N, C-alpha and C positions, 0 to 999 in steps of 0.2 A: 328759308332757308333751313339746315340742316341742324343750324345750332342751335336754338331755339327745344327743337324736338327732342336734342340731343338732351338738352340741359333739363328739363321737362321730366324724360325717362328716367334721367339719373338719381336728381335729388328729389321721386318718388319711386326708386326702388323698383322701374317697372322692366324687368329683365325683354318679356315678351317686347314692349316695343325699341327699347332698344338693341334688341339683335334683330328687328326687323329695317333698322336702316344703316344693316351691313349689307353688302352686293355679296352673291353667291362667290363673288372671288376673290374676298374678302382679304387683305392679309395686313398685320401688324407686326411690325418688325420693333422690339422692343431693345432699346439701345443698353439698358445695363449690362447684356450678355448678348447679345446679335442676336438670340434666337425671333422664330417666326411663330405665331402663331394664326393657324387659316380658320374661315368661315366654316367647317367643322368643326376644330377642335372649339370654335365659340357656341356650337351648339350643343356641347355635350354637355349632359347632365352633370357632372364634374365642376365645368367651366360656370358653367353659370347660378351655381351654386354661391363657387368661389368669388364670383365677381356681384352677386344679390349682397354676399356678406360685405362686398368692402364699401359698397354703396351706401347700406344700411349703417356699417360703425365705419366711417369718416368725415370728418366732417368738411366740405368745399368753400372755403375763401376764398375773392379775389380773385374768383374767376373772371373771364374775358376774351371774347369774340377780338381778337387781333385784327383779322379779314375775311374776310370770306368771300364766293362765288362760286359759279353754275362747277368750276373746275375744281376750287380746293378750300379751306377751315383751315386758318393758324387760332388757336388757344392756347389761354397758357390761364395756369392756375396754382392756387397754392393747396393743398388737403394734409391735414394731418389724421392718423391713420387710430386704431384703435390700443395698437401700444405706444401714441405717445408719439409715433414720429413724424415727419413734417416734413415734407417733400414741394417744391418751387417747380411745374413740372411745363413744357411747352407740348401740346401735341402739331401735327403738319398731318390733314387727312385731304386725299386725292379722292378727288369724287369719279366716277362711273353711273352712265344713266341714272342719275338722281339722290344716289347712294351712297355710303363711304366705300371706296374701294381699295385704297393703302393706308395704311397709319404708320409716321414714324414720330414715334417720342420720347423724351428726355426732359432725365429730373437732375436736380440739386439738394443735395440735404441740404434741409436746413434748422435751426437749434429749436431743441421741443421748447416749449412756452411753461413759462416758469408759474408756479402753483398757488 
């Protein structure tokens, strides 16, 4: 299914493969501010650069697939960003035509790791 493809693309910072998993009508609704990122935005050079930077400069731990079938993927992970900020994130992907069609996610800030 798509979870393993998503993880491989993310962990290798393969933005082309990552974007190929998104439906032409893809929409990502961000819990933090309610903004919607469309497939058109995701295909723009600025977005690809921004997201590739996140994939390269963040560390994902405790990632797991909670549930996946042909209609939905529910995933949880803890991610540490280059700033040292950490978030626990739950992501719910709806699927259409074998691709990610809708994404909504929310995150909870976690304490920074002690050095």
